[in-house]
C-alpha positions in Angstrom: -57.5 -138.4 -18.8 -57.5 -137.3 -22.5 -60.9 -136.2 -23.7 -61.5 -135.8 -27.5 -64.6 -134.9 -29.4 -65.2 -136.7 -32.7 -67.6 -135.7 -35.5 -68.7 -138.8 -37.4 -71.6 -140.3 -39.4 -73.3 -143.1 -37.4 -76.6 -145.0 -37.6 -78.2 -141.9 -36.1 -76.7 -139.5 -38.8 -73.9 -137.0 -38.4 -73.0 -135.9 -34.9 -70.5 -135.6 -32.1 -69.2 -138.3 -29.8 -66.7 -138.4 -27.0 -63.5 -140.5 -26.7 -61.9 -140.9 -23.4 -58.2 -142.1 -23.5 -58.9 -143.3 -27.0 -62.0 -145.2 -26.2 -65.0 -143.8 -28.2 -68.4 -144.1 -26.7 -71.5 -144.3 -29.0 -73.6 -142.5 -26.4 -73.8 -139.6 -25.7 -74.3 -138.5 -29.3 -75.4 -135.2 -30.8 -74.6 -131.5 -30.7 -71.1 -130.4 -29.5 -72.3 -127.8 -27.0 -74.5 -130.3 -25.2 -71.9 -133.0 -25.4 -69.3 -130.8 -23.8 -71.7 -130.0 -21.0 -72.6 -133.6 -20.5 -69.0 -134.6 -20.2 -68.3 -131.8 -17.7 -71.3 -132.8 -15.6 -71.1 -136.6 -16.0 -67.5 -137.6 -16.5 -67.8 -140.0 -13.5 -70.7 -141.7 -15.2 -68.8 -142.1 -18.5 -65.8 -143.5 -16.7 -68.0 -145.9 -14.8 -69.6 -147.0 -18.1 -66.2 -147.6 -19.7 -64.9 -149.6 -16.7 -68.0 -151.8 -16.4 -68.4 -155.2 -18.0 -72.2 -154.7 -18.0 -74.1 -153.3 -20.9 -76.2 -150.8 -19.1 -77.1 -147.4 -20.6 -75.9 -144.1 -19.3 -79.3 -143.4 -17.7 -78.9 -146.5 -15.6 -75.5 -145.3 -14.3 -77.0 -141.9 -13.5 -80.4 -143.1 -12.0 -80.1 -146.7 -11.0 -83.2 -148.9 -11.5 -85.7 -146.1 -11.4 -87.2 -146.1 -14.9 -89.1 -142.8 -14.5 -85.9 -141.1 -13.4 -84.0 -142.7 -16.3 -86.6 -141.3 -18.8 -86.5 -137.8 -17.3 -82.6 -137.9 -17.5 -82.9 -139.0 -21.2 -85.5 -136.3 -21.9 -83.4 -133.6 -20.2 -80.4 -134.3 -22.4 -82.5 -134.6 -25.5 -83.6 -131.0 -25.0 -79.9 -130.1 -25.1 -79.4 -131.8 -28.4 -78.1 -135.1 -27.1 -79.1 -138.7 -27.4 -78.3 -140.7 -24.3 -79.4 -144.2 -23.5 
C-alpha cells in the first residue's frame, strides 16, 4: 500500500492529509507528526473507512456505537494536533 502525505488548504485551513493508494481522505487532518502517528497506529481503520460504503466517521470505526468512547478518541487525537471525525 502506498502512503502519501499531502499538505493542502481545506475548509479547515492549511494542514496535512493522508492518501492511501491515491485515495485522499479528508480526515484525519492536521499536523504531520500526529498524522504519521495516527496512520501507524490506525492504518486498519483507514483501510476499513476506504472500503466501506457507509459514511461513518473514523471514531465510529475505532469505537463502534459508544459515543463517549468516540469523543475520547477524538479528544486524544486533538491533543496531538489532529482533527478526526
